[in-house]
C-alpha positions in Angstrom: 26.5 -47.6 -8.8 26.4 -44.0 -9.5 23.6 -42.4 -11.6 24.5 -40.1 -14.4 23.3 -36.5 -13.9 20.0 -35.6 -15.6 20.5 -33.6 -18.7 19.2 -30.0 -18.3 16.1 -29.1 -20.3 17.0 -27.2 -23.4 16.7 -23.5 -23.5 15.4 -21.4 -26.5 17.5 -18.9 -28.3 14.9 -16.2 -27.2 15.4 -17.1 -23.5 19.2 -17.3 -24.1 19.1 -13.8 -25.6 17.0 -12.4 -22.8 19.5 -13.8 -20.2 22.4 -12.3 -22.1 20.6 -8.9 -22.2 19.8 -9.1 -18.5 23.1 -10.5 -17.1 25.7 -10.0 -19.7 28.1 -12.4 -21.3 29.6 -13.9 -18.1 27.3 -16.9 -17.5 28.4 -17.0 -13.8 26.0 -14.2 -13.2 23.1 -16.0 -14.9 20.5 -17.8 -12.9 21.9 -21.3 -11.8 18.8 -23.0 -13.1 19.5 -21.8 -16.7 23.3 -21.9 -16.6 23.9 -25.5 -17.8 21.3 -25.4 -20.6 22.7 -22.1 -21.8 26.3 -23.4 -21.9 25.1 -26.4 -23.9 23.3 -24.1 -26.4 26.4 -21.9 -26.7 28.5 -24.9 -27.5 26.1 -26.1 -30.3 24.6 -22.9 -31.7 26.6 -20.2 -33.7 23.6 -17.8 -33.2 24.0 -18.2 -29.4 27.7 -17.6 -29.6 27.1 -14.5 -31.7 24.7 -13.3 -29.1 27.3 -13.9 -26.3 29.8 -11.9 -28.3 27.4 -9.0 -28.6 26.8 -9.1 -24.8 30.5 -9.2 -24.2 31.1 -6.1 -26.4 28.4 -4.3 -24.4 29.9 -5.5 -21.1 33.3 -4.1 -22.2 31.7 -0.7 -23.1 30.0 -0.6 -19.7 33.1 -1.5 -17.9 34.9 1.6 -19.4 32.3 4.0 -18.0 33.0 5.1 -14.4 30.9 7.6 -12.5 32.9 9.8 -10.2 31.8 10.0 -6.6 30.1 13.3 -5.8 32.2 16.0 -4.2 31.9 16.6 -0.5 30.4 20.1 -1.2 27.7 18.6 -3.3 26.9 16.0 -0.7 26.8 18.7 2.1 24.4 20.9 0.0 22.1 18.0 -0.7 22.0 17.0 3.0 21.5 20.6 4.1 18.4 21.0 1.9 16.9 17.6 2.5 13.9 17.5 4.8 14.5 16.2 8.2 13.0 12.8 9.0 10.2 12.5 11.5 12.4 10.8 14.1 15.0 13.6 14.0 12.2 16.3 14.3 10.7 14.5 17.2 14.0 14.2 19.1 14.2 17.9 20.1 10.5 18.5 20.5 9.4 21.1 23.1 6.8 20.3 25.7 4.5 23.0 24.4 3.8 21.1 21.2 3.2 17.8 23.1 0.7 19.7 25.3 -1.1 21.1 22.2 -1.3 17.6 20.6 -2.8 16.2 23.8 -5.3 19.0 24.0 -6.4 18.4 20.4 -6.7 14.7 21.1 -8.8 15.4 24.3 -11.1 17.8 22.4 -11.8 15.1 19.9 -12.7 12.7 22.7 -14.9 15.3 24.3 -16.7 15.9 21.1 -17.4 12.1 20.8 -18.6 12.1 24.5 -21.0 15.1 23.9 -22.5 13.5 20.8 -23.0 10.1 22.6 -24.7 11.8 25.6 -27.0 13.7 23.3 -28.1 10.5 21.4 -28.7 8.8 24.7 -30.7 11.7 26.1 -32.8 11.9 22.9 -33.5 8.2 23.1 -34.5 8.5 26.8 -36.9 11.4 26.0 -38.6 9.4 23.3 -38.9 6.4 25.6 -40.4 8.3 28.5 -42.7 10.7 26.7 -44.3 8.3 24.2 -47.6 6.6 25.0 -47.1 3.2 26.7 -50.3 1.8 25.1 -53.0 3.1 22.6 -56.6 3.0 23.7 -58.2 1.7 20.6 -61.8 2.2 22.0 -61.1 5.8 22.8 -59.7 6.5 19.4 -62.7 4.9 17.7 -65.0 7.0 19.8 -63.1 10.2 18.8 -63.4 9.2 15.2 -67.1 8.6 15.5 -67.6 12.0 17.2 -65.6 13.8 14.6 -67.6 12.2 11.8 -70.9 13.1 13.5 -69.9 16.7 13.8 -69.0 17.0 10.1 -72.4 15.5 9.2 -74.1 18.2 11.2 -74.8 16.1 14.3 -74.6 17.3 17.9 
């Protein structure tokens, strides 16, 4: 036995109006998910039918307006003044500009190398020239000697 198709969920008049505004009076252009419910509402509601009539009038007015294609002269003027795309500019590139780009790139790499070497050299100098250990007895003795001189001692 064959099951009866499930009735589509009802659609509100607001949604119906929004669809008519967006897609016009021809429900074939409406989203498929809303079409059956919209057709049911249009059969049952005079307000929905009036809304479809308004959309149909607007569709007829829009169908009357035709925009002429631009002239060949206008098209050529626009294309002549339009900036060239990057791919087109790169197609006829001269080797001198490629060489200058390579030199700029290498100078950046050189600057990074010099900075890295300077940082490593500075770290090496600090590591080599700093004391390997601190003689706490000697420091205490120097402190005692300095205090005795301040006190007038020999």
